[in-house]
C-alpha positions in Angstrom: -20.6 46.4 -64.0 -23.2 49.2 -65.6 -25.9 50.1 -63.6 -28.6 52.5 -64.5 -31.5 53.6 -61.8 -34.2 56.3 -62.3 -37.0 57.2 -59.9 -40.2 59.5 -60.9 -42.3 60.6 -58.2 -45.6 60.9 -60.2 -49.2 63.0 -59.8 -51.9 60.1 -59.7 -52.8 61.1 -62.6 -53.9 59.4 -66.0 -51.3 61.8 -67.3 -48.6 60.8 -65.1 -48.7 56.6 -66.7 -47.5 57.8 -70.3 -44.9 60.1 -69.0 -43.5 56.6 -67.0 -44.0 54.7 -70.2 -41.8 57.4 -72.0 -38.8 57.3 -69.6 -38.6 53.7 -69.5 -39.0 53.5 -73.1 -36.6 56.0 -73.4 -33.8 54.4 -71.0 -34.0 50.8 -72.5 -34.1 52.3 -76.0 -30.9 54.1 -75.6 -28.8 51.1 -73.4 -29.8 48.9 -76.2 -32.3 46.8 -75.4 -34.0 44.8 -78.0 -37.0 46.0 -79.0 -39.5 42.4 -77.9 -38.4 43.0 -75.0 -38.5 47.2 -74.4 -42.2 46.2 -75.4 -42.9 44.1 -72.0 -41.3 46.3 -70.3 -43.0 49.1 -71.3 -46.3 47.3 -71.4 -45.9 46.1 -67.7 -45.5 49.1 -66.2 -47.8 51.2 -68.3 -50.6 48.3 -66.5 -48.7 48.9 -62.8 -49.0 52.5 -62.8 -52.6 52.4 -64.9 -53.7 50.5 -61.6 -52.5 52.9 -59.3 -54.0 55.5 -61.1 -57.1 53.7 -60.7 -57.2 51.8 -57.7 -54.6 53.9 -56.2 -57.3 55.9 -53.2 -56.4 58.3 -50.5 -53.0 58.7 -52.3 -51.8 61.9 -54.3 -49.0 60.2 -56.1 -47.0 57.9 -56.6 -43.2 56.5 -57.2 -41.6 54.4 -60.1 -38.1 53.5 -59.5 -36.3 51.7 -62.7 -33.3 49.3 -62.0 -31.0 48.3 -64.1 -27.8 46.3 -63.0 -26.7 43.2 -65.7 -29.1 41.8 -67.5 -31.7 42.4 -64.9 -34.7 45.3 -65.2 -35.7 45.8 -61.7 -39.4 48.1 -61.4 -41.0 49.4 -58.4 -44.0 50.5 -58.0 -45.2 52.4 -55.0 -48.3 54.1 -53.4 -49.4 55.4 -50.9 -52.7 54.1 -50.6 -54.1 51.6 -48.2 -53.7 48.2 -49.9 -55.4 45.5 -52.0 -58.2 43.5 -52.3 -56.4 40.1 -52.0 -59.4 37.8 -53.1 -60.2 39.9 -55.9 -56.3 39.3 -57.5 -55.9 36.0 -56.7 -59.6 35.6 -58.9 -59.6 33.7 -62.1 -58.5 35.6 -65.5 -61.4 37.9 -66.5 -63.4 37.3 -69.4 -61.7 38.2 -72.9 -64.2 41.3 -74.4 -63.7 42.1 -69.9 -62.7 46.5 -70.5 -60.7 46.0 -66.8 -59.5 43.6 -64.3 -56.6 41.9 -67.0 -53.3 44.9 -65.8 -52.0 42.4 -63.2 -52.4 39.2 -65.3 -50.3 41.6 -68.0 -47.5 42.0 -65.8 -47.1 38.3 -64.7 -46.7 36.9 -68.0 -44.7 39.7 -69.7 -42.0 39.8 -66.3 -40.7 37.3 -63.6 -40.1 37.7 -59.6 -43.4 39.4 -59.3 -44.4 40.6 -56.4 -47.2 42.7 -55.0 -47.1 43.9 -50.9 -48.8 46.0 -48.8 -46.7 48.0 -46.1 -49.0 49.8 -43.3 -46.9 52.8 -43.5 -46.0 53.1 -47.2 -48.9 51.7 -49.1 -48.7 49.1 -52.1 -45.6 47.9 -53.3 -45.8 46.0 -56.6 -41.9 45.2 -58.2 -41.6 43.1 -61.3 -38.3 41.9 -63.3 -37.7 41.8 -67.1 -34.2 39.4 -68.0 -32.7 42.2 -71.1 -31.1 41.0 -74.0 -29.2 43.6 -75.9 -29.0 44.3 -79.5 -25.5 43.3 -81.1 -24.3 47.0 -80.8 -25.7 48.4 -78.0 -23.7 50.9 -75.9 -23.4 47.9 -72.9 -22.4 45.0 -74.9 -19.1 47.8 -75.4 -18.6 48.2 -72.2 -18.0 45.0 -71.6 
């Protein structure tokens, strides 16, 4: 079985969000993942990284790990901030005209196995997965 892992250590800066988005887009495109799935993963990762940039106080950098194994793409976004407000995360979907507050909801809608945890020594860890589908002529279907 083919395994692909990409690890990024990025500064907590708005420009880093587009870097992570481009890396995941390029990797999934090169492997032959269908466009709709690529878009879902790209949007979910964008939201996760934007959350770090906006909310991870006391953290100068963060880590993104993209792991593709078989037909599953797993992504971990880890910052060294002080955690999150559990009550705020449990709140219902924000108003449709709200300009922020929908990131976690979008990630949950677009991906599977979404987990958010705070580890005292590592910071906040967001994990999510997406089942992959392949283009008919993808490189991975040729390797099977």
